[in-house]
Each structure stands twice: as C-alpha cells, then as structure tokens.
N, C-alpha and C positions, 0 to 999 in steps of 0.2 A: 259284233260288239267289240269295241276297243279294249284291248288288254291294258292293265295298269301294272307298272313295274315300280316297286319300292327300292330306291337306291340309298343305302346307308354307308356314307363315305365322308370322312372328315377332311380330306384334301380337296379344297375348292376346285382346283384345276381338273383333277381326275373326276370329281363329281359332275362337273359341267360337261366334260367330255363324254362320260357315260350317258348322261341325260340327253345330250344331243344325238347320240347313236340310237338310243331307245326311241326318241321322237322320230328320227329318220326312218325307223322300221314301222312307223305308223302306230306307235303305242304311246300311252300316257306315262310320263315320268314324274315320280314324286321323290324329291331329294331331301334327306335329313342328314345331319352331321354327327349325331350322337347315337350310341347304341340303345340307350334307354328310350329315347324319343322314337327311334325306329321301331322298337318293339311295341310301344304304345300305339303308333300309327298302324302297325300290322294288325293289332287286336281290334281295331275299329272296323276291319273287314274291307272287302273289295280289292284285295291285292292278288295278282295272278303270278307274280314272280318277285323274288327278293334277290337283289344284288348286294352283297354284304361284305364290307371290309373286315379284316381280321382284327386289326388294332384300332380301337375306337375309344373315345372318352365316354364316361358314364357307365358303359357296360361293353365288354369286349365282344367281338363277333362270335366266338365260340359259345358264350353264354346266351347271346341273342338267338343263335341257331338252335340251341337246346330248347329254349322256351318256345320257339316257333314250332318245333316238332312235337311239343307237348299239347299244342292246340289241336282241336278237332279239324278234320279235313286235311287235304294235302296241297301244299304250295311249294313249287321247286325253289331251291336256294342255290345261287351261284356265288361262291366266295372269291373275293379279290384280296390279294395280300402281297406285301413286299417280301415276305418270307418264303423261301423256296426249299427249306429242308423237308425231307421225307416225313419227319415227325410232325411238323406243323400241318402238312397236307393230310396225313392220316388222321390227325386229331380233328380237323375240319370235317372229314368224311365220317368219322365216328359220331360226331355230334348231329349228323343227318344231312350235311350238305350234299347236293346232287352233283356238283361239278366244282372245279377249282381252277382259277386262272391267276398266274403270278405276274405281278407288275415288274417291269413295264410290259404292256401287252399291245398287240396290234388290234386296231379297232375292227378290222375285218374278222379277226379271230373271235373277238367279243361278240360280234353280230352272229357268227356261225354258232357259237355256244348258246346264245339266246334262242335262236331259231330251233336248234336241236332240242332244247329243253321243252319248248312249246310243242314240237312234233311228238315228243314223248308223252306229254300231257294229253294231247289229242288221241294218240294211239291207246293210251290207258283208258280213256273214256269210251273209245270205240270197242275196245276189248271187253270192257265190263258190260257193254250192251249187246255183245255178240251172242246169238241164241245157242250156238254150238259150243260155247266156252264151258268146260267142266266145272262143277261146283267145287271140287277139290281134286288133288292128285296125291296118290300114296305110292311111295317107293321105299320098301323096307320099313324102317322105323320113322321115316320122314313123311310128314303130311303137310301139304301146301294148300292154303285157302286163298285163291286169287281175289275173291270178292272183298275180303277184309285185309288183304296184304299181310297175311300172317303165316308163319311156318312153325311146325311143332316136331320135336323129336320125342317119341314115347309120351305124347300128350303134354310135354313140357315146351312152353313157347320159347322160340329162339328169337332173340332181339336182333332184328336186321334193319339196316338203313334202307331207304327207299331204293337206292341203286342196287344194293345187295339182293334185295328181294326180286327186282326186275331181272337181274342176272340169273338167279336161281330158277325163276319161273321160265325164262327163255330156255335154259338147259332142259328143264323138266318137261317142257312141251315138245321137245325134239330129242327124246331119249335115244341114245345110241349114235346120233349124228355128231360128226366131228366139226368143230368150228375153229378157225384160225383166230388169232387176236384181232386182226383187222376186221373180220366178219363180226366178231362180238362188239367191237367198238361201234360199228355201223348199226347193228341191230338193237343194242341196248342203250348206247350213249347217243346215238343219232348222228354221229359224225365219224369220219375215218381220216385222221391226220397222221402222217408218218411221224414217228417219234413218241406217240402216246400209248404204245402197246404196253408200257410198264404199268399204266393205270389198270389194265385188265389183270396183269399179274398180281398187283396189290389187292384188288378186290377178290380175286379167286383165293389167295392165301388167307385173307380175313374170313371169307365165307367158309373155307375148309375148317378153320379154327373153331367156327361156331357150330357146324353141322356134322363134322366127322369125328368118330371115336378116336381115330389115330390120323391126324392131318398128314403125317409123313407117309402113310399108306392109305390114301383116300379110297372110300368105297363109292361115293356118289359122284364126285367131280374128278374124273380121271384124266391124266395127262397122256396125250398121244405124241410121243417124242418126235420133234421135227415138223409137226403139223399144227397142234393146238390142244383143245380140250373137248371132252364129251361127257355127257351124263350117263350113269349106269344104264345098261340096256336090260 
C-alpha cells in the first residue's frame, strides 16, 4: 500500500523539493501551504507521515503538531524549520514531533529521516503483534504499558512524547545493558549520523526530568561515564 505524506510548507520552492523527494521514494505527497489547512487535511484521515514547517500562516507548526498529537492514533511528525536554536528544537519535540531537520537541509538527509520514521512505525507495529511482548514492565515506582504507550510513576501518568516513550521502553527492555549514544540513535531513531549524539542527550535529560525524583542523581537511567547509559538493573 502506498504511503501518504502530508507536507505543510509555505515556501513554494522547499515544498516542491520535499514533494519531489517523497514521490521519488514511492510515496504520495500532499502539499499545503497553511497550518490550519494542513490540520484540516490531516483530520480527514489517510495520512502516514506529516512533514511540518515551524513558521506557517494561519496556524504555526507547534500548534498544528499539538493538535495532531491530540488526535487518536499515532502518525509520525517531522518538523522542518529555519530556526536552529536549542529552544526552538526542544519546543518542537515537546509538542510531540518525532524528529527535527533544520533548513537548509540535504535531500539525502531528508530521505534518510523519512525512511527511519517509517522503519520505526513498522517496528512498533511488529512489536505490538509480538506474542512474547510483556503486557507491562515494572521497575521500582515506574510502570510502563507498551500497548498503550503510557508510563506511570506511583500510578500517576507521566506525559511523554512518542520518542521519549520509545527511548524509555528500549532501556527498560534491556535492563542493565549499557548503550552508547550512537547505539541509541540507531535503535530508537532508526539512523546513526555523526554529530547527532546531542539529540540523545537532550531526550535523556528531558526523560529524567519527568521520571526521576532527583534528575541530578538518577535512579532509572544511569550514566556510565565514557561509555553511555543504562537502565537500572
């Protein structure tokens, strides 16, 4: 079945470039130039991936992403933006974006990100159908429900983005094993590009702030200096 990618981009040149790249990957591209129009089209259904600009007329990309995440079901979101500050990037991730690409970007890099997001979607589907997948995992006060993509501390739900949950679940399924940043990029993000290790650091810091009683002295996600990270054994 052909996958459909919704592209919400107000720059005609960039929009056409992304559309051509999506088409070259054998997917159907739908291009709209306004945030509110993009959200309206998304709600009509049949979208497998959203490529979303940050600065848009009608409704900005952060608001669109927030509304997409409030809809039932899971559709990955890749944000495109001319802004490169850490604050802008983290805001996009907080709103539920799965990945972040700063303009100007290389089309090969864009293709790699799109393929990685779909590999992740396929892996999630296979994982949910795996007969040996546990119904939930409990570690201390932390309880993780993989089927519903939810996590709880002392029965209080922790609000996690899709990527934060994937990172936590990957750690929890391999308790005690040490992962380097490059290994985590490959396993959770689906790609391993030199220079993107800071993405892992950012997600781990945000995850610790949500699940740890004292993020400066973490119990669950521990740092192994000079190597990487591991989940409590």
